[in-house]
C-alpha positions in Angstrom: 12.6 17.8 -30.0 13.0 16.8 -27.0 10.1 13.7 -25.7 7.2 14.9 -24.1 8.4 18.6 -25.5 5.4 18.8 -27.4 3.2 18.6 -24.5 4.5 20.9 -22.7 5.6 18.7 -20.1 9.3 19.1 -19.0 11.1 15.7 -18.3 12.7 15.2 -15.1 12.2 13.7 -11.3 9.1 14.9 -10.9 8.4 13.1 -14.0 10.6 9.7 -13.1 8.7 9.9 -9.8 5.3 9.8 -11.2 5.8 7.5 -14.5 7.7 4.9 -11.5 4.6 5.1 -9.2 1.7 4.8 -11.3 3.5 1.9 -13.1 4.2 0.1 -9.8 0.5 0.6 -7.8 -1.0 -2.5 -10.3 1.9 -4.4 -8.6 1.9 -3.2 -4.7 -1.9 -3.5 -4.4 -1.3 -7.2 -6.1 0.9 -8.3 -3.3 -0.8 -6.4 -0.5 -4.6 -7.8 -1.8 -2.8 -11.3 -1.5 -1.7 -11.1 1.7 -5.2 -9.4 2.6 -6.6 -13.0 1.2 -4.9 -15.0 4.3 -6.3 -12.5 6.3 -7.9 -13.5 10.0 -10.5 -11.3 10.3 -12.0 -12.7 13.5 -8.5 -11.2 15.8 -10.5 -8.0 14.8 -13.3 -9.5 16.7 -11.0 -10.4 19.3 -9.8 -7.6 19.8 -13.0 -5.3 19.8 -13.5 -8.3 22.3 -11.4 -7.4 24.7 -11.8 -3.6 25.1 -9.6 -1.9 22.0 -10.9 1.0 20.2 -10.9 1.3 16.0 -8.1 3.2 15.9 -6.3 0.4 18.8 -7.2 -2.7 16.5 -6.0 -0.8 13.6 -2.5 0.2 14.9 -1.7 -2.7 17.2 -3.6 -5.5 14.7 -4.1 -4.6 12.0 -1.5 -3.0 10.8 1.3 -5.4 12.2 -0.2 -8.0 10.6 -0.4 -6.9 7.4 3.1 -5.5 7.8 5.0 -8.4 5.6 3.0 -7.8 2.3 3.2 -3.8 3.0 7.0 -4.2 3.3 7.2 -6.6 0.2 5.0 -4.6 -1.6 7.5 -1.4 -1.6 11.0 -2.9 -1.8 
């Protein structure tokens, strides 16, 4: 009898991917949330004052500032 066969689940790369993703999401969120704790929200206001729209603020201010946390969470 194969593990998981009683539930009709075939083990393979798809189930390994799902299990790995499910297991690692809390750790990734923990690292990203730690980065958000030290995020300076005044730079968002400064970018808006300088004429950036919401998309430009996201792509040119927020994502580059958060990138070290995002990269470390996934590697």
